[in-house]
C-alpha positions as CSV (number, residue, x, y, z in Angstrom):
1,M,4.5,64.1,-146.0
2,L,3.3,63.3,-142.7
3,T,3.9,65.5,-139.7
4,L,4.9,63.6,-137.0
5,R,4.0,65.9,-133.8
6,L,6.0,64.9,-130.2
7,R,3.1,65.1,-127.9
8,L,4.6,65.2,-124.3
9,A,3.0,65.3,-121.0
10,L,4.6,66.3,-118.1
11,M,3.4,66.4,-114.2
12,T,4.8,66.9,-110.9
13,G,4.9,64.6,-108.2
14,L,7.5,63.1,-105.4
15,V,7.3,59.6,-106.5
16,L,10.8,57.9,-108.3
17,A,9.4,55.3,-111.3
18,P,12.5,53.8,-113.2
19,V,12.8,53.4,-116.6
20,A,14.4,49.8,-118.3
21,C,13.5,48.6,-121.8
22,L,10.3,49.0,-123.8
23,L,7.6,47.6,-121.2
24,P,3.8,45.8,-121.9
25,P,1.2,48.7,-121.7
26,G,0.7,48.1,-117.4
27,S,4.2,47.0,-116.5
28,H,6.5,49.0,-114.4
29,S,10.1,49.1,-114.6
30,P,12.0,47.6,-111.8
31,V,14.2,49.9,-109.3
32,L,17.6,51.1,-110.3
33,P,20.7,51.4,-108.0
34,P,20.9,54.8,-106.2
35,A,22.9,56.9,-108.3
36,S,26.1,58.7,-107.9
37,E,25.3,62.5,-106.7
38,D,26.8,65.4,-108.2
39,V,25.8,68.4,-105.5
40,E,27.4,71.4,-107.4
41,A,25.1,70.7,-110.2
42,G,21.9,69.5,-108.2
43,R,22.1,73.1,-106.8
44,E,22.7,74.9,-110.3
45,A,19.5,72.8,-111.3
46,A,17.7,74.4,-108.4
47,D,18.6,77.8,-108.5
48,G,17.4,77.3,-112.5
49,I,13.8,76.4,-110.9
50,G,14.2,79.7,-109.1
51,A,15.0,81.6,-111.6
52,F,12.2,80.3,-113.9
53,A,9.7,80.0,-111.2
54,A,9.8,84.0,-111.0
55,E,9.3,84.8,-115.0
56,L,6.8,82.4,-115.5
57,Y,5.0,83.8,-112.3
58,G,5.7,87.4,-113.8
59,R,4.1,86.1,-117.3
60,L,1.3,84.8,-115.2
61,A,0.3,87.6,-113.1
62,D,-2.2,89.2,-115.8
63,K,-4.4,85.9,-115.3
64,E,-7.8,86.3,-112.8
65,G,-8.3,84.8,-109.8
66,N,-6.0,82.4,-107.3
67,L,-3.2,80.8,-108.8
68,V,-0.6,77.5,-108.2
69,I,1.9,76.5,-110.5
70,S,4.8,74.1,-109.4
71,P,7.7,75.3,-111.6
72,Y,9.8,72.0,-110.3
73,S,7.3,69.7,-112.3
74,I,6.9,71.7,-115.5
75,D,10.7,72.5,-115.4
76,T,11.6,69.1,-115.0
77,A,9.0,68.2,-117.6
78,L,10.6,70.6,-120.2
79,A,14.4,69.4,-118.9
80,M,13.4,65.7,-119.9
81,A,12.3,67.1,-123.3
82,A,15.6,69.2,-123.6
83,A,17.6,66.2,-123.0
84,G,16.7,64.7,-126.7
85,A,17.5,68.0,-127.8
86,L,20.3,69.4,-130.2
87,G,21.5,72.4,-131.6
88,T,19.6,76.2,-131.3
89,T,16.9,73.9,-129.7
90,R,18.7,72.6,-127.0
91,E,20.2,76.2,-126.4
92,E,16.8,77.7,-126.3
93,M,15.6,75.4,-123.7
94,E,18.4,75.8,-121.7
95,K,18.3,79.8,-122.1
96,V,14.5,80.4,-121.1
97,L,14.3,77.0,-118.6
98,H,17.3,78.1,-117.3
99,L,18.8,74.6,-117.6
100,P,22.8,73.6,-116.6
101,A,24.2,73.4,-119.4
102,G,25.3,70.4,-121.8
103,D,26.2,67.6,-120.0
104,N,24.9,68.8,-116.3
105,L,21.8,68.3,-117.1
106,G,21.5,64.5,-116.2
107,P,23.9,64.6,-113.3
108,A,21.7,68.0,-111.7
109,Y,18.5,66.4,-112.0
110,R,19.1,63.5,-110.6
111,T,21.1,65.2,-107.5
112,L,18.1,67.2,-107.4
113,T,15.1,64.1,-107.8
114,A,17.1,62.0,-104.9
115,S,17.5,65.1,-102.1
116,V,14.0,66.1,-102.9
117,S,12.6,62.5,-102.4
118,R,15.2,62.1,-98.9
119,A,12.6,61.7,-96.0
120,A,13.8,64.6,-93.5
121,P,15.6,62.8,-90.4
122,A,14.2,64.7,-87.8
123,A,10.7,65.1,-89.0
124,R,7.9,63.1,-86.7
125,S,5.7,62.5,-88.8
126,K,5.1,61.0,-92.7
127,T,5.9,63.5,-95.4
128,E,5.3,62.7,-98.6
129,L,7.4,64.1,-100.9
130,S,7.5,61.8,-104.1
131,V,8.4,62.8,-107.9
132,A,7.2,60.4,-110.5
133,N,8.5,60.9,-114.3
134,A,7.0,58.4,-117.1
135,L,7.5,58.4,-120.9
136,W,4.7,57.3,-122.4
137,V,5.8,56.2,-126.4
138,Q,3.8,54.7,-129.9
139,K,4.0,50.9,-129.8
140,G,6.5,50.2,-132.4
141,R,8.3,53.4,-132.5
142,P,10.8,53.0,-130.1
143,L,13.7,56.1,-129.2
144,K,17.3,55.9,-129.5
145,K,18.6,53.6,-126.7
146,D,21.1,56.8,-125.6
147,Y,18.3,59.1,-124.8
148,L,16.1,56.0,-123.1
149,A,19.0,55.1,-120.6
150,L,19.7,58.8,-119.7
151,V,16.0,59.5,-118.9
152,R,16.6,56.3,-117.2
153,E,19.9,57.3,-115.3
154,D,19.1,60.7,-114.4
155,F,15.2,61.5,-113.9
156,R,14.8,58.0,-113.2
157,A,11.4,57.4,-115.4
158,G,9.1,55.1,-115.9
159,L,9.0,53.5,-119.4
160,F,5.1,52.5,-121.1
161,E,4.1,51.6,-124.5
162,A,0.8,53.2,-125.3
163,D,-1.1,52.7,-129.0
164,F,-1.9,56.6,-129.8
165,T,-4.2,55.4,-132.9
166,D,-6.5,54.9,-130.2
167,P,-6.6,58.3,-128.4
168,G,-9.4,58.3,-126.2
169,A,-7.7,54.9,-124.5
170,A,-4.3,56.5,-124.7
171,C,-5.4,59.3,-123.1
172,R,-7.6,57.0,-120.2
173,R,-4.2,55.6,-118.9
174,I,-1.8,58.9,-118.7
175,N,-4.6,60.4,-116.7
176,G,-4.9,57.7,-114.4
177,W,-1.2,57.6,-113.8
178,A,-1.0,61.3,-113.3
179,E,-4.3,60.5,-110.6
180,K,-2.3,57.7,-108.7
181,E,1.1,59.0,-108.8
182,T,-0.8,62.8,-107.2
183,R,-3.0,60.5,-104.9
184,D,-6.0,61.6,-107.1
185,R,-5.3,65.3,-106.6
186,I,-4.8,65.6,-110.1
187,K,-7.4,64.4,-112.9
188,D,-7.8,64.5,-116.7
189,L,-4.8,66.4,-116.8
190,V,-4.5,65.4,-120.4
191,P,-7.4,66.5,-122.6
192,A,-8.6,63.4,-125.1
193,T,-8.1,66.5,-127.3
194,A,-4.7,66.8,-126.7
195,L,-3.7,63.3,-128.3
196,N,-4.3,62.2,-132.8
197,R,-2.9,59.2,-134.4
198,N,0.2,61.5,-135.0
199,T,1.3,61.6,-131.2
200,R,4.4,59.7,-130.8
201,L,5.5,60.5,-126.9
202,V,4.0,62.0,-123.8
203,L,6.2,62.3,-121.2
204,V,5.1,62.4,-117.6
205,N,6.5,64.0,-114.3
206,A,3.9,64.3,-110.9
207,V,4.7,65.4,-107.9
208,Y,2.9,65.2,-104.6
209,F,3.9,66.7,-101.3
210,K,1.9,66.5,-98.1
211,A,3.4,67.8,-95.0
212,K,2.1,68.6,-91.4
213,W,2.9,72.2,-90.0
214,A,6.4,72.0,-87.2
215,A,3.6,73.6,-85.0
216,A,0.1,72.5,-85.8
217,F,-2.6,75.6,-85.8
218,K,-5.2,74.1,-82.7
219,P,-8.7,73.6,-85.0
220,E,-10.5,75.4,-81.4
221,N,-8.1,78.8,-82.6
222,T,-9.8,79.1,-86.0
223,K,-12.9,81.8,-86.4
224,P,-14.6,83.5,-89.5
225,D,-12.7,87.2,-90.5
226,D,-12.6,89.5,-92.7
227,F,-10.6,89.4,-95.9
228,T,-10.5,92.1,-98.0
229,L,-10.5,91.6,-101.7
230,T,-8.8,93.3,-104.8
231,S,-11.6,94.3,-105.5
232,S,-12.0,96.2,-101.5
233,K,-15.0,94.0,-101.0
234,S,-14.9,91.9,-97.8
235,I,-15.4,88.1,-97.5
236,R,-16.0,86.3,-94.5
237,T,-13.4,83.6,-94.3
238,P,-11.9,80.9,-91.8
239,F,-8.8,82.1,-90.3
240,M,-6.4,80.3,-88.4
241,H,-4.3,81.5,-85.6
242,Q,-1.5,80.9,-83.8
243,R,1.6,83.0,-81.5
244,G,4.9,81.3,-81.4
245,E,8.5,81.4,-82.8
246,Y,8.9,82.3,-86.6
247,V,11.4,84.0,-88.7
248,L,9.6,86.9,-90.0
249,Q,11.4,89.6,-92.2
250,E,9.9,93.0,-92.7
251,E,10.4,95.5,-94.8
252,A,9.2,99.0,-95.6
253,D,5.7,97.5,-97.7
254,L,6.0,93.9,-97.3
255,Q,6.2,91.3,-94.6
256,V,7.2,87.8,-95.2
257,L,6.6,84.7,-92.5
258,R,8.2,81.3,-92.8
259,L,6.3,78.7,-91.8
260,P,8.4,75.1,-91.9
261,H,6.8,71.9,-92.4
262,D,7.5,68.7,-89.7
263,G,11.4,68.1,-90.3
264,E,12.1,71.3,-91.7
265,A,13.0,69.3,-94.9
266,T,10.6,72.1,-96.4
267,A,8.5,75.3,-95.7
268,M,5.9,77.8,-96.8
269,Y,7.0,81.0,-97.4
270,V,3.8,83.9,-97.0
271,L,4.6,87.3,-99.0
272,L,2.3,89.3,-97.7
273,P,1.9,93.2,-99.2
274,R,1.3,95.5,-96.2
275,K,-1.7,97.5,-98.1
276,A,-4.3,95.3,-99.1
277,T,-3.9,96.5,-102.6
278,G,-0.2,96.0,-103.0
279,L,-0.7,92.5,-104.7
280,V,0.2,94.2,-108.4
281,A,3.3,96.0,-106.9
282,L,4.7,92.7,-105.4
283,E,4.0,91.2,-108.0
284,E,6.0,93.1,-110.3
285,K,9.0,92.7,-108.2
286,L,9.5,89.2,-108.4
287,T,12.4,89.3,-109.7
288,P,14.4,85.5,-109.9
289,E,16.8,87.9,-107.4
290,A,14.1,89.1,-105.4
291,L,12.1,85.8,-104.6
292,A,15.7,84.1,-103.9
293,R,16.0,86.7,-101.3
294,W,12.8,86.4,-100.0
295,T,12.6,83.4,-99.5
296,A,16.1,82.5,-98.8
297,S,16.4,78.9,-96.5
298,R,18.7,80.5,-93.9
299,V,18.2,84.1,-93.7
300,K,19.4,85.7,-91.1
301,V,16.7,87.1,-89.5
302,P,15.8,85.8,-85.9
303,M,13.3,84.5,-84.8
304,S,10.2,86.5,-83.6
305,E,7.2,85.8,-80.7
306,V,4.4,86.2,-83.6
307,N,0.6,86.3,-83.6
308,V,-0.4,84.7,-86.7
309,W,-3.5,84.8,-88.7
310,L,-3.8,82.8,-92.1
311,P,-7.0,81.5,-94.1
312,K,-7.3,78.2,-94.6
313,F,-7.5,77.4,-98.5
314,K,-7.8,75.5,-101.2
315,F,-7.8,75.2,-104.7
316,T,-7.0,73.5,-107.7
317,V,-6.0,75.8,-111.5
318,P,-5.3,73.8,-114.9
319,T,-3.0,76.1,-116.8
320,E,-2.5,76.2,-120.4
321,L,1.7,77.4,-120.8
322,T,2.1,77.0,-124.5
323,G,1.5,80.7,-125.4
324,M,3.5,81.7,-121.9
325,L,6.7,79.9,-122.9
326,Q,6.5,81.4,-126.3
327,K,6.6,84.7,-125.0
328,M,9.4,83.9,-122.9
329,G,11.5,83.1,-126.0
330,L,10.5,79.1,-126.4
331,T,9.7,79.3,-129.9
332,E,12.0,77.1,-131.8
333,A,10.9,73.9,-129.7
334,L,7.4,74.2,-130.3
335,T,7.2,74.5,-134.1
336,G,8.2,72.4,-137.0
337,G,11.8,74.0,-137.4
338,A,12.6,72.1,-133.6
339,N,15.5,69.6,-133.1
340,F,14.5,66.6,-131.2
341,G,17.8,64.7,-133.3
342,G,18.6,63.4,-129.6
343,M,15.9,61.8,-129.0
344,T,14.9,60.3,-132.1
345,D,16.5,58.9,-135.8
346,R,13.4,60.5,-137.1
347,P,13.8,64.5,-135.8
348,E,11.4,65.8,-138.9
349,G,8.4,67.3,-138.3
350,V,8.4,66.2,-134.3
351,F,8.1,69.2,-132.1
352,I,6.6,70.3,-128.4
353,N,2.6,70.9,-129.4
354,R,1.2,71.8,-126.1
355,V,2.6,72.3,-122.6
356,I,-0.4,71.7,-120.0
357,H,0.1,71.8,-116.8
358,K,-3.1,71.6,-113.6
359,A,-1.8,71.9,-109.8
360,F,-3.6,71.4,-106.9
361,V,-2.7,73.2,-103.0
362,E,-4.5,72.9,-99.6
363,V,-3.6,75.0,-96.6
364,D,-5.0,74.0,-93.4
365,E,-4.6,73.9,-89.6
366,V,-2.5,70.6,-89.6
367,G,-0.6,71.3,-93.0
368,T,-0.1,71.5,-96.7
369,E,-1.0,69.8,-99.5
370,A,-0.3,70.3,-103.1
371,A,0.6,68.0,-106.4
372,A,1.2,69.5,-109.8
373,A,1.0,67.9,-113.2
374,T,2.5,69.2,-116.8
375,A,1.9,68.0,-119.6
376,V,4.0,68.5,-123.5
377,V,2.6,67.2,-125.9
378,G,4.0,67.3,-129.5
379,L,2.5,66.2,-132.1
380,A,2.0,70.2,-83.8
381,I,4.1,71.7,-80.8
382,A,2.9,74.9,-79.3
383,A,5.6,77.1,-78.6
384,P,6.3,78.5,-75.6
385,S,4.7,81.6,-74.0
386,P,6.5,84.8,-74.6
387,A,8.3,86.7,-72.1
388,P,6.0,89.7,-70.5
389,A,8.2,92.2,-71.8
390,R,8.6,91.0,-75.3
391,L,7.4,92.1,-79.0
392,V,5.5,90.4,-80.7
393,K,4.7,90.7,-84.0
394,E,1.4,90.1,-85.9
395,F,1.5,88.5,-89.3
396,R,-2.1,89.1,-90.6
397,A,-2.6,88.0,-93.6
398,D,-6.5,89.3,-94.6
399,H,-6.0,90.5,-97.9
400,P,-4.4,88.6,-101.5
401,F,-0.5,87.2,-100.9
402,L,1.8,84.7,-102.5
403,F,3.0,81.9,-101.2
404,V,5.6,79.6,-101.6
405,I,6.8,75.8,-101.0
406,K,10.3,75.4,-101.4
407,H,12.7,72.3,-100.3
408,E,14.6,74.0,-97.9
409,A,18.5,71.6,-98.5
410,T,18.5,72.3,-102.2
411,G,16.3,75.6,-102.6
412,A,14.2,74.5,-105.1
413,V,11.0,76.1,-105.6
414,L,8.2,73.0,-105.8
415,F,5.4,75.7,-105.8
416,I,4.5,78.9,-106.5
417,G,1.0,81.1,-106.0
418,R,-1.3,83.4,-104.7
419,V,-4.3,83.5,-103.0
420,L,-6.7,86.3,-103.8
421,D,-9.9,84.5,-102.4
422,P,-9.5,81.7,-100.1
423,T,-12.9,80.8,-100.3
424,H,-12.7,79.8,-103.8
């Protein structure tokens, strides 16, 4: 008997695309009216993404080099798959991904997506934070109407037909969509080898983020300086510099600097070990509780005058997540014993075969740009000068550090990563 393998491609962007009935190739679904919001459920989803972020990062910390992932992208993509899972498959996905249970799943992500995509009213410049979801269905193999209605209403997903009997053409269409939704930052998300004639479904979630700093760094202040690598060797790289009012949390072995974006809807948190060799110890302490504490959007820490030195950096990191998710306990959904009976009337042999993720981040004097994609395949203004007697603190990120980009109103972790070498 021919075994079907569910192929899901998930990518994270910040543009909303709704779902309708089966559409001809290349067409888009009509815009849906705003969905009602369940604020409490939205917070539950955001808290779950934060917990998943810390646990997944812990599994990836042993990888070499710079790292960036979008827990929001990965979690949302897999949540769309979980919405069609039943029985122990659903229970396992809820546990590992920290998803809202049962009927709370849909309303939670509906609210979270609406909150994350809402423009910051106080922003002086345009912030792009867009989320896009899409389902690519094998032509002539429709899914359950109830499942399509759920992803339409709760995940605002666009629905497209694809012919997976021509994997190359299907791959190009999906990757083209991903590139468009991430402003060409995520290219070749799904390799041609990830699809074949047995593929029936690809789920794609795309997130794109671009925002200016609330107070831009002046380019003339950017100067080359030494950055100490994990090998204790030093390299020269451009450092941005600014003195201003910031929230700076200080612990015995750690500093956490909050760099808000224009409008305060989002912020980057830079977690800097005090010792140049302290990154491994910091990563070992990165529990869900610690991450939530260090990146609390409204920490009770007074603003301080801070001299900030931060290296410019830009990199793209592809990550194969299938093995990591299995180690975290997501096993049934990734095997032939999975139950996706809520998605299709013929769930036998349908399972998640691969989870592919790719993320991009760039930080410079103007602000932050980031994008991410996850594929699940199954078969400005300067701060005022301080008073002369006021203590000025220093934050010099001249050795490896972690960074977290959060949506402040919900607390959702959009991106998390580390910089080992800002020149790569």
